[in-house]
C-alpha positions in Angstrom: -29.2 -58.5 -4.6 -31.2 -55.6 -4.2 -30.3 -52.7 -6.4 -30.4 -49.3 -5.0 -32.6 -46.8 -6.9 -31.4 -43.3 -6.4 -34.3 -40.7 -6.6 -34.0 -38.1 -9.4 -32.4 -34.7 -8.3 -34.7 -32.3 -6.8 -36.5 -29.8 -9.4 -34.9 -26.5 -8.9 -37.2 -23.4 -8.6 -35.9 -20.5 -10.7 -36.6 -17.0 -10.9 -36.0 -15.2 -14.4 -35.1 -11.6 -14.4 -34.7 -9.8 -17.7 -36.5 -6.7 -19.0 -37.0 -8.1 -22.6 -40.3 -9.8 -22.6 -39.2 -12.1 -25.5 -36.0 -13.3 -23.7 -38.0 -13.8 -20.5 -40.5 -15.8 -22.3 -38.2 -17.9 -24.1 -36.2 -18.8 -21.0 -39.2 -19.6 -19.1 -40.4 -21.9 -22.0 -37.0 -23.7 -22.0 -36.9 -24.1 -18.2 -40.5 -24.3 -17.0 -41.6 -27.9 -18.1 -38.7 -29.8 -17.6 -38.2 -32.7 -15.0 -35.4 -31.0 -13.1 -36.2 -27.2 -13.3 -39.3 -24.8 -13.0 -39.9 -21.1 -13.3 -41.7 -19.8 -10.2 -41.4 -16.1 -10.9 -40.4 -13.5 -13.7 -39.1 -10.0 -13.3 -38.5 -7.0 -15.6 -35.9 -5.3 -13.2 -33.9 -5.6 -10.2 -36.5 -4.3 -7.9 -39.0 -6.7 -9.1 -36.4 -9.4 -9.0 -35.8 -8.7 -5.2 -39.5 -8.6 -4.5 -40.4 -11.8 -6.2 -37.4 -13.6 -4.6 -38.7 -12.5 -1.1 -42.2 -14.0 -2.1 -41.0 -17.1 -3.9 -37.7 -18.0 -2.4 -36.1 -19.6 -5.5 -33.3 -21.9 -5.6 -31.3 -20.0 -8.2 -31.8 -16.4 -9.7 -31.1 -15.9 -13.4 -30.4 -12.2 -13.6 -29.7 -10.0 -16.7 -27.2 -7.2 -16.4 -29.0 -4.1 -18.2 -32.4 -3.2 -17.0 -34.3 -0.1 -16.4 -34.4 1.3 -13.0 -32.5 -1.0 -10.7 -30.1 -3.0 -12.9 -28.7 -6.4 -12.4 -25.3 -5.2 -10.7 -27.1 -3.1 -8.4 -29.7 -5.9 -7.4 -27.0 -8.4 -7.3 -25.9 -8.0 -3.6 -29.4 -8.0 -2.3 -30.5 -10.9 -4.3 -27.6 -13.2 -3.0 -29.0 -12.9 0.6 -32.0 -14.7 -0.8 -30.6 -17.2 -3.4 -27.4 -17.8 -5.4 -27.4 -15.7 -8.6 -26.2 -16.7 -12.1 -25.9 -13.7 -14.5 -27.5 -14.7 -17.8 -27.0 -11.8 -20.3 -26.2 -10.4 -23.6 -23.6 -8.0 -22.1 -20.0 -9.3 -21.7 -18.0 -6.0 -21.3 -14.9 -7.0 -19.2 -15.7 -4.6 -16.4 -19.3 -5.8 -15.8 -18.0 -9.4 -15.9 -15.4 -8.7 -13.3 -17.7 -6.8 -11.1 -20.4 -9.5 -11.2 -18.1 -12.1 -10.1 -16.4 -9.9 -7.6 -19.9 -9.0 -6.0 -20.6 -12.9 -5.7 -22.4 -14.0 -8.6 -22.1 -18.0 -8.9 -21.8 -17.9 -12.8 -21.8 -15.6 -15.8 -23.4 -17.0 -19.0 -23.4 -14.7 -22.3 -26.4 -15.7 -24.4 -25.4 -17.4 -27.7 -22.7 -19.4 -26.0 -24.5 -22.5 -24.5 -27.3 -24.8 -25.3 -30.3 -25.7 -23.4 -28.6 -28.6 -21.6 -25.6 -26.5 -20.7 -27.8 -24.1 -19.5 -29.6 -26.3 -17.0 -26.3 -28.0 -16.1 -24.9 -24.5 -15.2 -27.9 -23.8 -13.2 -27.5 -26.7 -10.9 -23.8 -26.2 -10.6 -24.4 -22.5 -9.3 -27.1 -23.8 -7.0 -24.4 -26.4 -5.6 -21.6 -23.9 -5.3 -19.7 -24.8 -8.5 -19.0 -21.5 -10.6 -19.8 -21.5 -14.3 -18.6 -18.9 -16.8 -19.0 -19.1 -20.7 -16.0 -18.6 -22.9 -17.0 -14.9 -24.0 -17.2 -13.9 -20.4 -14.0 -15.5 -19.3 -12.0 -14.0 -22.2 -13.6 -10.6 -21.2 -12.5 -11.0 -17.7 -8.8 -12.0 -18.5 -8.7 -9.1 -21.0 -9.5 -6.8 -18.3 -7.3 -8.2 -15.8 -4.3 -7.9 -18.0 -5.2 -4.2 -18.3 -6.2 -4.4 -22.2 -8.3 -1.3 -23.2 -11.9 -1.6 -23.9 -12.8 -2.4 -27.5 -14.0 0.5 -29.5 -17.5 1.5 -28.6 -17.4 -0.7 -25.6 -19.7 1.0 -22.9 -18.3 1.3 -19.4 -20.1 0.0 -16.4 -22.3 2.3 -15.0 -23.5 3.3 -11.5 -20.6 1.3 -9.9 -20.3 1.9 -6.1 -16.7 3.3 -5.9 -16.6 2.1 -2.2 -17.1 -1.5 -3.0 -15.0 -1.7 -6.1 -11.5 -3.2 -6.3 -8.9 -1.2 -8.2 -8.6 -2.4 -11.6 -5.3 -3.3 -13.3 -3.5 -0.5 -15.3 -1.4 -0.7 -18.3 1.6 -0.2 -16.0 0.6 -3.0 -13.7 0.3 -5.3 -16.8 3.7 -4.3 -17.9 5.0 -5.1 -14.5 3.2 -8.5 -14.8 5.2 -9.2 -18.1 8.5 -8.3 -16.4 7.6 -10.2 -13.3 6.6 -13.3 -15.3 10.2 -13.6 -16.5 12.0 -12.5 -13.3 9.8 -15.2 -11.3 10.1 -17.8 -14.3 6.2 -18.3 -14.2 4.6 -20.1 -17.1 1.9 -18.4 -19.1 -0.9 -20.0 -17.1 0.7 -19.3 -13.9 0.9 -15.6 -14.9 -2.6 -15.7 -15.7 -3.7 -17.1 -12.3 -1.1 -14.8 -10.6 -3.0 -11.8 -12.3 -6.3 -13.0 -10.9 -4.8 -13.7 -7.4 -3.5 -9.8 -7.5 -7.1 -8.6 -8.7 -8.5 -10.2 -5.5 -10.3 -13.1 -7.0 -11.0 -16.2 -4.9 -9.8 -19.7 -5.9 -13.4 -20.5 -6.8 -13.6 -17.6 -9.1 -10.2 -18.2 -10.7 -11.3 -21.7 -11.3 -14.4 -20.4 -13.2 -12.5 -17.9 -15.2 -9.9 -20.4 -16.2 -12.1 -23.5 -16.8 -10.1 -25.5 -14.4 -10.9 -27.1 -11.0 -10.1 -25.4 -7.5 -7.7 -28.1 -7.0 -5.7 -27.3 -9.9 -5.8 -23.8 -8.9 -4.4 -24.5 -5.6 -1.6 -26.7 -7.2 -0.8 -23.6 -9.5 -0.7 -21.4 -6.4 1.5 -23.6 -4.3 4.0 -23.5 -7.5 3.6 -19.7 -7.8 4.1 -19.1 -4.1 7.3 -21.3 -4.2 8.8 -19.3 -7.2 7.7 -15.9 -5.7 8.9 -17.1 -2.3 5.5 -16.0 -0.8 3.6 -17.4 2.0 0.3 -15.3 1.6 -1.7 -14.0 -1.4 -1.0 -10.3 -0.4 2.6 -11.0 -0.1 2.6 -12.6 -3.6 0.6 -9.8 -5.1 3.0 -7.3 -3.5 5.9 -8.9 -5.2 4.0 -9.5 -8.5 3.1 -5.9 -8.9 6.7 -4.8 -7.8 5.7 -3.1 -4.6 7.0 -5.2 -2.1 
């Protein structure tokens, strides 16, 4: 019997954008000489990243948040027209994580929370449309959506485009969520997912934030809609927030 030999996965072409030359060099050293990844360009800010992406057409862009000039959040929508983007940064402020995912980032990894192999797997997942979020980023996102106040000294997201920003949950909305959970008899997990739905997140983004599959998200949503007696996300959100 002839045995089928499957070719190795295609080598992914990456663009690394970070204003810190030491971080850029380290990431390039990790990813450039592998059988499954190579680094085709580096950039020190968002403008350089966009110009390099136009020239090299990478498979995935690894993008820092805080960079001089054009930062990662400002560059993200433009880069997404050219390639999937994975945020790779030391920044895990809750509003920054939420805004990056809302704008379309395929993943959000915080330095120090992954190994080299996990980084490579995350890059491939993002390239193939599977979101990837490290624990620190996921926790920051959930804290923000629950209406938690930022930790002391936590900087606010700068230069945010107000017209493209979804309203952030307030403390009163968080209180409504607590009372709604009891009223509608949602489990803790279902309440978390309902908070994410009310914030405007997609099933894919919810799956990344909660470290579950999209199928599991859909199953939770079906149960949530049944308990809320809702047929659409907007109807469920309105009931959850007490405005229906």
